[in-house]
N, C-alpha and C positions, 0 to 999 in steps of 0.2 A: 278543966278538960271539956265538961258536960255542957258549957255554956258555947262552945263551938271556937273559942279562941284558938290562935296557933301555940305549939310550944314556945316555952321559952328558949333563949339561946343558949346553947351548951354544946357539948360533945356527943354524937349519935352514929351509928353505924349507918352508913348510907347503903343503896340499893346492890352494892357489889360487896356488903362487908366491911368495909375499910370505914375507919372512925374518921368521919368529918365535923369540923364545926359549922353550927348551925346558928345562925345570928337573929333567928327570931321571926324572920320572914324567909329566907333563901338557903342553900347549901353555898358554901364559901371554898374555896381553894385551898383552904389550911387543912389537913390532916392529922392523925394522928403521932405519924412517923416525923412531922415536924415540931410536933410540940410532945414530948416525954408526959409532961404533967398529965396530958390527956387520958393517957392508959387507964386510971382508975377513975373516970369520968363515967356518969349515968349512962347504962347500955340502952337506956331507951329512946328507939328509935322514932324521929320526929314525922315518921310516915303514920305510926300506929297511933302517936298523941294525935295526930290532926284526922283520924279516921270518922270522929266526930263532926270534923268541920269540913265542909265540901271543898272551900274556897280556899283553904290552904293544904287539900289535896291536890288541887288544880294547879297551884304557884309554885309545886314543888319540881315537876319536871320541866315546865317549861324555864324555871329559872336556870337549871341546866343546860337547857337547850340552847340557848343564845350565846353561850359561852362557848359551846363546841363550836357553832358556825362561825364565831369571829374567830376562834383559833384557826379554822380550816380556811376562812378567808386570808387572813395573814400569812398561812402558809402558802396558798396560791400567788398572792402579790409579790412575797419573797421570791417564787418560783421564776414570776413573770419578769421580774428586775435582775435575776441572776441571768435569764436567755438574752437578755436585752443586751448585759453588760459583755456577754462573749460573742453577741455579732456586733457590737460597737468597736472599731478598731483601736489602738492603744495611741494616745493623742498626747503619753506624758511627756514625750520630746518635744512634742512644738509649743514653742513659746509664744502662740498666738493666746489670747482669751478664747475661752471655752465659747462665749457668745459669737464671737467674730468667725470662730469654726463653723458654727451652725448655721449662721448667716452664710457663709462660703461655700457649704455641701449641701443648702436649700438648693434644690433643681429649681430654675427659672423657667419660664413658657418658653423663652428662647431654647434652651437647653432640653426641656423634654419634647420638644418639637424634632421628630426625626428629618434631617437633612437626607436629601436624595443623594444616592451613590453614584459618583462618575460612572457614567458608561465607558467601558474599556476600548482605548483606541483600536481599531482593528490592524492588525497587522501586514504588512502588503507581502504576498507570497513573492519569490522571485520569478518572474516567467520567464516560460520554458522558451530555449531558443528554437526557433522554426528549425524543422529538418530541410534541410538541404538534397534535394535530388540531383543526382548524375543521370545523365543520359548516354546511349550507347551509339558513340561514333563510327569506329569502323571493328567489325565482326568479322573477326579471324575464323572461329567455327563454335561449337557448342560449348565451349568452357573457357573461350577467353577472346579478348574484345578490347578495345581502349576506350574511355570513358570521356567525358564533356571536359573532366580536369586535366585531362591530357596525360594521364596514368593507362598502362595497359594491365588488366587484372587478369587473374588466372583463378579460376575457380578450386577450392582447397580440398585436398582428400577426394575428390570425383573427377573422373574423367568422360569424354565422349569421344567418338569416333571422329576422324577427320572428314574433310567434307567429301572427299571421292572415295571414302569408304562405306560399308553397307550401315544404313542408320544416321550417317552424318549428316545429310540433308534435312534428316527431320531434327535430329538433336539442337542444329543450328536454327532451324526453325522455331523451335518450342522454346529456346533462351532469347530469340528475338522477340516473339510474342508475348513472353514472361516480364520482360523489362522494358514493355513500349509504355509505359506510364511512367517510366523512371527506375532509379535505384538507388540504393546505399547499402556502403561496402564496409564489413569489419575485419580490415587488413591484420594479418596477425603474423605474417611472414613476407619474406621475399627470395624468390628463385633465382635461380643460375643465370636467368636471361633477364634479370633485372625488372620481373613483373611482381604486382601486388599480389600474393596469395591471399583470398579472403573468403569469407561467408558473405554471400549477397542477397539482399531481400528486397522484395518489391514493396509498392508503398502501402500494401495491407499487411506487412509483415512475414511474409511467407518465406521460407528459404529456399533460393534458385536449388544449390547443393541439394538438398534432401528433397526436393521434386523431382530433379531429374533422377535420381536412385530410386525415386517410387515408382515413375514412369518406365524404368526399362530400358532408357536412352544413356544413363549414364553408369559408369561401373566402377568399382573400387580396384582398379588398377595399381595405384598407387597409395590406398587405403592403409594397409600395414606398416606402409616403409615409412611414412610420415603421419602416423596416428600421434605421436609424442607432442606435436605442436598443437593441436587443438581437441585432447581426449573428451570434450564434451561432445563436439561435432562428428568426430569419430563413432562416439556410441549412436547417435541420433541416424548417421549413415549405415551402421549394421542394421538397426531395426528396419531401415527402408527397403537395404537391398534383400532382405530375407523374406518380404514380402513383395517385390517388385512384379509389375505387369510384364507380360510378354508384348512387345511393341510391334505393329506389323509394319515392317520396313521393306521399301522396293528394294530390288536388287540396283546395286550401283553399276551405270554404264562405265564402260572403259575410259580412261580419261583421253580428253582431246588436247592434242598438242598444242600450246600457244601460237606456235610458228608453222606452216605449210610446208611440207618438203617440196621441193621440185619435180613435174612429172619426168619421170625416165622417157627419152626420145629414142627411137631407134636410130641407129646408125644407117646412114644412107647407102643403099647398095652402091656398089664399084659403079663408076660411069654417070652416076646420078647426080644432079646439083642437089645439096641439100636445103632442105626447107619446100618442098613441092611434092604434093600429092596428085597424080601418080608421077612416076621419075621422069623428070626432064634432063635432056643431056646437059652436059659441063659445055659449054662454048663460052665466047665474050659476051654476047649479049644475046637475047630471044626475046620476039614479042609474040602477040596474040596472034596475029597473022600467021605466024610460020607454026603456033602450035592448033589450032584449028578447035581445041575443045577448052572448057573451063577446068580449072585445077583448084586443088587447096593450097593454102598459104599456110605451112607450117613454120616456117620459121622467119628469116629476117627480109625475105623477098628480094632477092639479088637482081633478078629481071624486072622488078617493079612493075609486076602482073596485075596487084591489088591495088588500082588507083583509088577506090572507094573506101579501103580500109574494114571492107565488110567480112576479111577471111576467103574470100574468093578471090581467084583471078579470071581474067579472062571470059568473065559473065556476061 
């Protein structure tokens, strides 16, 4: 030991106190627990024996360190292998050889190149049918008329005055101007006269029923009676009538008869020929020379005095 030589092979306590076999150059994996006969071996440690030999002191720790790294490396490799086996699908039922499977599963250049996704085919939305506008043909008053489709329309739930009533001409003109560019009708009933009862709209979508009520030219005369036929329109008319304007309508004139009555003529005086003024006597015949003055012909001129037909005889 004084000459620096390593201790001879034998059983010695290691750094942890475990009795381990020294092969003369390095520690081995054999411990006293595996070898019963080593219990009575020399308890001298190789470390204490090698203190006099620096080369032996250097070899002892490195001899153990490479074994530790070897064990750690094996554990890492086993862990990697276990993870790979878990990620690999089970091909035990696949009859193809493993080499063929590897060849088939290996991606090719064509497979790895992403193919462009097909662009979605645009879906054509159905074209909306054009709105057909009707035209007013024969207007009766502010709430009824005949359309270009031959149907007679009556505004629903709103009433306007007749033409010869107060505000009647204004209501008629309001409706005519409102529908001057055409109209659409949402008919929902038919009245006793065969008319289409409807809510009517101008090309901008404004309701003539509601606008007449707002203007004050339309009233709710039949609103409560027929409210059930169109509750939505009835609610909107309620709001419109509640805030209706007060229209300035001129006083309606007395209706003019279509046929003029004949003028009343005074009964001729006794002994006077009818149809002349002043009075001419009743004779078989009379001429202007006998009369001597102009006369107004008021009848059928039995004496033929008004020869030029200007209403005056003997002029």
